[in-house]
C-alpha positions in Angstrom: 4.4 9.8 -13.9 4.1 7.1 -16.9 0.9 7.3 -19.3 -1.7 5.0 -18.4 -1.8 1.8 -20.4 -4.7 0.0 -22.0 -7.8 0.0 -19.6 -9.5 -3.2 -21.3 -8.2 -5.9 -18.7 -9.6 -9.0 -17.7 -9.5 -9.8 -13.9 -6.9 -12.4 -14.5 -4.7 -9.6 -15.0 -5.1 -8.1 -11.7 -3.7 -11.0 -9.9 -0.4 -9.6 -8.9 -1.6 -6.1 -8.6 -4.2 -7.3 -5.9 -1.0 -8.5 -4.1 0.9 -5.3 -4.6 -2.4 -3.3 -3.1 -2.1 -5.7 -0.2 1.6 -5.4 0.2 1.0 -1.8 0.7 -0.9 -2.0 3.4 -4.3 -0.4 1.6 -5.9 -3.5 3.4 -3.6 -3.7 6.3 -5.7 -3.2 9.4 -5.2 -6.0 11.9 -8.2 -8.2 13.3 -11.3 -6.5 14.7 -10.4 -6.4 18.0 -7.5 -4.1 17.0 -9.8 -1.6 15.4 -11.2 -0.2 18.6 -9.0 2.7 19.6 -7.1 2.6 22.9 -8.6 5.4 25.3 -7.0 8.5 25.1 -5.4 9.6 28.7 -5.9 13.3 28.1 -8.1 15.8 27.6 -8.9 16.5 24.1 -10.7 19.7 24.6 -7.6 21.2 26.7 -5.0 20.8 23.6 -4.8 23.5 21.1 -2.0 22.1 19.0 -2.0 18.8 16.8 1.4 17.8 18.6 -0.1 18.4 21.7 -3.1 16.5 21.0 -1.5 13.2 19.0 1.2 12.6 21.5 1.8 9.1 20.7 5.1 8.1 19.5 4.5 6.9 16.1 2.4 10.1 15.0 5.2 12.3 16.6 7.7 10.5 14.5 5.6 11.0 11.4 5.1 14.7 12.0 8.9 15.3 12.8 9.7 13.5 9.5 7.3 15.7 7.5 8.3 19.0 9.0 11.8 18.1 8.2 11.2 16.9 4.6 8.1 18.7 3.8 7.7 22.0 5.5 4.9 23.4 3.3 2.8 20.0 3.7 3.4 20.2 7.5 2.5 23.8 7.8 -0.9 23.0 5.7 -1.4 20.0 7.7 -1.2 22.2 10.8 -3.4 25.1 9.6 -6.2 22.3 9.0 -5.7 20.7 12.2 -6.0 23.9 14.0 -9.3 24.3 12.3 -10.7 21.2 13.1 -9.5 21.8 16.7 -11.4 25.1 17.1 -14.6 23.5 15.9 -14.4 20.5 18.2 -12.5 18.1 16.2 -11.4 14.6 18.2 -8.5 13.0 17.9 -9.8 10.3 15.6 -10.6 13.2 13.2 -7.2 14.7 13.7 -5.4 11.5 13.0 -7.5 11.2 9.5 -5.7 14.7 8.4 -2.4 13.1 9.4 -3.0 10.1 7.1 -4.6 12.3 4.4 -0.9 13.9 4.3 0.7 10.8 4.2 -1.3 9.8 0.9 -0.4 13.5 -0.5 3.1 12.8 -0.1 3.2 9.6 -1.5 1.5 11.1 -4.6 3.6 14.1 -4.9 7.0 12.1 -3.8 6.2 9.3 -6.2 9.0 10.7 -8.6 11.7 10.8 -6.1 10.6 7.4 -4.8 11.5 5.9 -7.8 15.0 6.7 -7.6 15.6 5.8 -4.0 18.3 3.4 -2.8 17.6 0.1 -2.6 18.0 -0.4 1.2 14.8 2.0 1.5 12.8 -0.3 -0.8 13.9 -3.1 1.2 12.8 -1.7 4.5 9.5 -0.7 3.1 8.8 -4.7 1.5 10.1 -6.0 5.1 7.5 -3.7 6.8 4.7 -5.0 4.4 5.9 -8.5 5.2 5.5 -8.3 8.5 2.0 -6.9 8.5 0.9 -9.7 5.9 2.3 -12.1 7.7 0.4 -10.9 11.2 -2.7 -10.7 9.0 -2.7 -14.0 7.9 -1.8 -15.7 11.1 -4.9 -14.0 12.9 -6.8 -15.3 10.0 -8.2 -11.5 9.4 -11.1 -11.1 7.4 -9.3 -8.4 5.1 -7.2 -11.6 3.8 -10.4 -12.5 2.4 -11.6 -12.2 -1.1 -15.1 -10.6 -0.1 -13.5 -7.6 1.8 -11.3 -7.1 -1.5 -14.2 -7.5 -3.7 -16.2 -4.5 -1.6 -13.1 -2.3 -2.3 -12.7 -2.9 -5.9 -16.6 -2.1 -6.1 -16.1 1.3 -5.1 -15.4 4.3 -6.7 -12.4 6.7 -5.7 -14.8 9.1 -3.7 -15.7 6.2 -1.5 -12.3 4.4 -1.6 -10.3 6.7 0.3 -12.8 7.3 3.4 -12.8 3.5 3.4 -9.4 3.0 3.4 -8.4 5.6 5.9 -11.0 4.3 8.4 -9.1 0.8 8.2 -6.7 2.9 10.5 -8.5 4.3 13.8 -5.9 6.3 15.9 -3.9 4.3 18.2 -4.8 0.9 16.6 -1.9 -1.4 15.8 -3.1 -0.8 12.3 -2.5 2.8 12.8 0.7 2.7 14.0 1.8 0.3 11.0 0.6 3.3 8.8 2.8 5.9 10.8 5.9 3.6 10.6 5.3 2.9 7.1 5.2 6.7 6.4 8.2 7.5 7.9 10.1 4.9 5.9 8.5 6.4 2.7 9.5 9.9 3.5 13.0 8.5 4.4 13.2 7.0 0.8 11.6 10.2 -1.1 14.3 12.4 0.7 16.9 9.7 -0.1 15.8 9.9 -3.8 16.0 13.6 -4.0 19.4 13.7 -2.4 21.1 10.7 -4.1 19.0 9.5 -6.9 19.6 6.3 -8.7 18.6 6.5 -12.1 17.4 2.9 -13.2 16.7 1.3 -16.6 13.1 0.0 -17.1 12.7 -4.1 -16.8 13.8 -5.6 -19.8 12.6 -8.7 -21.5 15.0 -10.6 -19.7 13.7 -9.0 -16.4 10.2 -10.2 -17.5 11.7 -13.8 -18.2 13.3 -14.1 -14.6 10.1 -12.8 -13.0 7.9 -15.5 -14.6 10.4 -18.1 -14.1 10.8 -17.2 -10.5 6.5 -17.2 -10.0 6.4 -20.4 -11.9 8.9 -22.1 -9.8 7.5 -20.9 -6.5 4.1 -21.8 -7.7 4.9 -25.4 -8.1 5.2 -25.6 -4.4 2.1 -23.6 -3.8 -0.8 -25.2 -5.4 -3.3 -23.2 -3.8 -1.8 -19.8 -5.4 -1.7 -21.9 -8.6 -5.4 -22.6 -8.6 -6.3 -18.9 -7.8 -4.1 -18.1 -10.8 -6.2 -20.6 -12.9 -9.4 -19.3 -11.6 -8.3 -15.8 -12.4 -7.7 -16.9 -16.1 -10.6 -18.8 -16.6 -12.9 -16.2 -15.4 -11.6 -13.5 -17.6 -13.7 -12.2 -20.2 -16.8 -14.6 -18.7 -18.9 -12.1 -17.4 -19.1 -10.4 -14.0 -20.5 -13.2 -11.9 -17.6 -15.8 -12.6 -15.1 -13.0 -12.2 -16.8 -12.0 -9.0 -16.8 -15.5 -7.5 -13.1 -15.8 -8.5 -12.3 -12.9 -6.4 -14.3 -13.8 -3.6 -12.5 -17.2 -3.5 -9.0 -15.7 -3.2 -6.6 -15.8 -0.2 -5.2 -12.1 -0.2 -2.7 -12.3 2.3 -1.1 -15.4 1.0 -1.2 -14.1 -2.6 0.4 -10.8 -1.2 3.2 -13.0 0.5 3.5 -15.0 -2.8 4.6 -11.9 -4.4 7.0 -10.8 -1.9 8.4 -14.3 -2.2 8.4 -14.1 -5.8 10.3 -10.8 -5.4 13.2 -12.5 -3.1 14.1 -14.8 -5.8 15.2 -12.0 -8.0 18.7 -10.6 -8.4 18.6 -7.3 -6.6 19.1 -5.2 -9.7 15.9 -6.8 -11.3 14.1 -6.7 -7.9 14.8 -2.7 -8.0 13.9 -2.4 -11.8 10.5 -4.2 -11.2 9.6 -2.0 -7.7 10.5 1.2 -8.9 8.6 0.6 -11.7 5.4 -0.3 -10.1 5.5 1.3 -6.5 5.9 4.9 -7.4 2.8 4.6 -10.0 0.7 3.3 -7.3 1.4 5.9 -5.1 0.8 8.5 -7.7 -2.6 6.9 -8.2 -2.0 5.6 -11.5 -3.7 1.8 -10.8 -4.7 1.5 -14.5 -1.0 1.7 -15.4 0.0 -0.5 -13.0 -2.4 -3.0 -13.7 -1.4 -2.8 -17.5 2.3 -3.1 -16.4 1.7 -6.2 -14.1 -0.1 -7.6 -17.1 2.9 -7.1 -19.4 5.0 -8.7 -17.0 3.2 -11.7 -16.6 1.1 -12.4 -19.6 2.7 -11.3 -22.3 
């Protein structure tokens, strides 16, 4: 994947990356009433195989895709699940292993995902849009700045367990993640079978992106004020920057990023997303932040 860009970046530079992270569903758990896992109707103790234990349709679809496209990962997941089952693992702990396998596949398949056809990118983006729209409609706490700030202040060892905890087994958010996983695996496989080599975004692409954001922002003054707050807090110290994060409306910001993308010609849109999303899947967040800064502030 691409080399990491400069790491000395202000908070203002992170405006759109926060939206992108939101769009990927890293904070796409739904409202509190959706967090409670639904009660399983089968005996966890009697079932001795992962596919017998997690019988819900979203998980079964994901496991079928995983076995078809990545048999090595599927076999590794099965062995880990077997060990967990023998030691009394619950359905919840097994579902966490499934989610971890998805994160591994996103990272390992990032290069192939870069070359996926536009239809696969569009499916994932629409899926993110649906999740964000519901989050905003329900006034989810995960749309608020304080919740995002809590994640931004965590290191990697804390962040992954925190993110996985957002998807309790058989919750709406877990089903959303499994559907995302199926779409992502399809996209990765398509990128391997029929790769599309795209050029890096050009200065002309950057100009179109900036123009689209400015035009859209003129009709959304709240977003414009948030941008101004980020820019004003940059380099002024931790407290002003913390205040700027706490005041953002993350789901609106994520939808704004998608609406900006919608205004671009498809070829430009695909060059931008194929530049950013694979790096984010690979875990190269510093590069993504640097690149977004390059798109909007240079």
